[in-house]
N, C-alpha and C positions, 0 to 999 in steps of 0.2 A: 241659533237658539232653538231648542227642541220645544215643539208645541205639546202641551199636555191635554189629554182628553178628559172628558167629564168623569169617566170611570176612574181614572188615575187620581183626579182631584177628590172624588168621593172617598176613595181608599185612604188618601192622606188625611182627610177630615175625620174619618172613623178611627184611624190609628192615633190621631192627635187626641181625640176624646178618650180613647182607651188608655193612652199614656197618662193623661191628666187624672183619670179615674184611679189608675194604679198609684200615682203619686199621692192622691188624696187618701186612699185607703192605707197607704203606708204609715200614716200617723196612728193607726190603731194598735200596731204591734211594735215593741221596742226594737227588735232585730231588723225590722223592715226599713229602718233608716238608710241602710246601705243596699238592701236588695231592690227596693222600688226604683231608685234612679238607674240601676243597671237594667232592670226590665224595661224602663222607659227608653233607654238607649238601644236596647234590642229592637224595640218597636220602630226606631228611626231607620234601621237598616233597610226594610222594604221600601221606605219612602225614598231613600237615596237611590236604590236600584231602579225603581219604577219611574220616578218623576225627575230625578236629577238633583244636583247639588243646590241649585238656585231655590227650588221649592223646598228642599230639605232645610236650608237655612231659615226660611220663613216658618216652617213647621217647628223647628227647634226654638226659634224666638217666641212663637206663640205659646208653646208648651212651657218653656222656661218662665215666661212672664206670668202666665196663669198659675203655674205651680208656686211661684213666689207669693202670689196674692191669695191663693185658696188653700194651699197645703198646710195642714196643722203642724207639721214637723218642719221647722225652718232648716234643720241640718240636712234633711233629704232634699229640700228645694235648693239649698246652696250647693250641694254636691252635684245635682243635675245642672244647675246654672253654670258651674265652673268646669265640669267634665263631660257634659252631655253632648258636646259638639264633636267628640272624637270619631264616631262613625262617618261623619261627613268628610273629615280631613284624612282619614286612614288611607283612602284610595290614592290621593295625590302624594302622600308620604311614602307609600309603598312603591311608587313609580320612580323615586329617586334612585339613580343607577348605582353609584358607589355605595357599598354597604356601610362604610364608615360614615359617609355623609348622611345617609339615611338614619343611622343610629344617633348621630349628633343632633339631627333635626328633631327626632322623637325625644331625645334627652332635653333639648331646649324647651319643648312644650311641657315637659315634666318639671323643669326647674321653677316655673311659675306657680306650681301647685305644691306647696309645702304645708306641713301641719300648722305653721303659724298663719299662713294666708287663709287656710280653711277656718281656723278659729276666729280670725279677724272678720272674715266674711260672715260667719255665723253670728258673731256679736253685733255686727252692723245690721244684719237682717232682723235680729230680734230687738234692736233698739238699745243695746247695752253699750256702755262706754268701754273703750279699750285703754288699759293702762300698761305702759311699758316701763319696767324698772330700769333705773339709770345707775344704781349702785348695787354692788354685790353684798348680800346679807351675811354677816359673820355671827358666830355664836356669842352669846352674852358673857359666858364664862371662858376665860382663857387659861386658867390654872390647870396643870396636868393632874393634880391630886384631888380634884373636886369629886366627891362621891355622888353628887346629884347629876353629873353629866354622863350620859351613856357612852360618849365617844372617848372619854378619858380612861376607860377601864381596859 
């Protein structure tokens, strides 16, 4: 186990505060919902390089938890919560020797992240109920010659 010095820990703390500030300021601009989690992930890269993966996991957990609690934009917080760990696992994924196996591992990580899981996570974080339709909705008019239906023309 690698021992971290106080300079490295101070760097990690300052970068965590900066990442949290970026996440909080992301609620001010509508387009920043997607930019701020990416910037916070970029701030995670020096932490992985200087302190190692063990400290980087703690850094990610602290920033993800605090951004879920303090960030005014729940979509940005959920995006960082579900995708912010990628700089930590990118190194071990790149060390997988067969290219096909490496691609399958990266694909397996991407399968858990679908638009439906993102919407469900956003709904859960904002306290909304998630309704899943069980039946397919059909049009109310089934006549071909109905003039009020736009699809029958």
